[in-house]
matplotlib code that plots the C-alpha trace (Angstrom):
import matplotlib.pyplot as plt

x = [-1.1, -2.7, -2.0, -4.9, -5.8, -5.2, -8.1, -9.6, -8.8, -11.8, -13.3, -12.5, -12.8, -9.7, -7.9, -8.8, -7.1, -5.4, -3.6, -2.3, -1.1, 0.7, 2.5, 3.4, 4.6, 6.8, 8.3, 9.0, 10.4, 12.9, 14.0, 14.4, 16.1, 18.9, 19.4, 18.8, 20.8, 23.8, 23.2, 22.5, 18.9, 16.8, 14.7, 11.7, 12.1, 12.3, 9.1, 7.3, 8.3, 7.5, 4.0, 3.4, 4.5, 2.3, -0.7, 0.0, 0.6, -2.2, -5.0, -2.9, -2.0, -5.6, -6.8, -4.1, -5.3, -8.9, -7.8, -5.9, -8.9, -11.2, -8.9, -8.7, -12.5, -12.8, -10.5, -12.5, -10.5, -13.5, -16.3, -16.4, -18.3, -21.2]
y = [-17.2, -17.8, -15.8, -13.7, -14.1, -10.9, -8.7, -8.9, -6.1, -3.8, -4.3, -1.7, -1.0, -0.9, 2.5, 4.9, 4.6, 8.0, 6.6, 3.7, 6.0, 8.2, 5.3, 3.7, 7.0, 7.6, 4.1, 4.4, 7.9, 6.8, 3.8, 5.7, 8.6, 6.5, 4.7, 7.5, 10.2, 8.1, 8.4, 12.2, 11.9, 15.1, 15.2, 16.1, 12.9, 10.9, 12.5, 11.8, 8.2, 7.7, 9.2, 6.8, 3.9, 5.0, 5.2, 1.7, 0.1, 1.7, -0.5, -3.6, -2.7, -1.9, -5.2, -6.9, -5.1, -6.1, -9.8, -9.6, -8.0, -10.7, -13.4, -11.9, -11.8, -15.3, -16.6, -14.9, -11.8, -9.5, -8.9, -6.6, -3.4, -3.3]
z = [35.0, 31.6, 28.5, 27.3, 23.6, 21.6, 20.9, 17.5, 15.1, 14.4, 11.0, 8.4, 4.7, 2.4, 2.3, -0.5, -3.8, -3.3, -0.2, -2.2, -4.9, -2.4, -0.8, -4.1, -5.5, -2.4, -2.6, -6.3, -5.9, -3.2, -5.1, -8.4, -6.7, -5.4, -8.7, -11.2, -9.5, -10.0, -13.7, -13.4, -14.4, -13.8, -10.7, -12.8, -14.8, -11.6, -10.3, -13.6, -13.7, -10.1, -10.6, -13.5, -11.4, -8.6, -10.9, -12.3, -8.9, -6.8, -8.1, -7.6, -4.0, -3.2, -4.5, -2.4, 0.6, -0.2, -0.5, 2.8, 4.6, 3.2, 4.3, 7.8, 8.0, 6.7, 9.5, 12.2, 12.7, 12.6, 10.2, 7.2, 7.7, 5.3]

ax = plt.figure().add_subplot(projection="3d")
ax.plot(x, y, z, "-o")
ax.set_aspect("equal")
plt.show()
């Protein structure tokens, strides 16, 4: 019995910037929540700092996703949708 090669992933565009913001905000919020609640920092301050970090990180994570998708297409893992 021979092993079948895995199917190629379908081509796709990078996710929207708002999705990257939401994920980055959630990660920053959870990390800061654990750390800053120990120091009794207000939850509103944690939300504000998390949203600023989400805004700053979203373009970086989107560019990282674009690079990863471009590398996947360059190695034959599908083709970018025009």
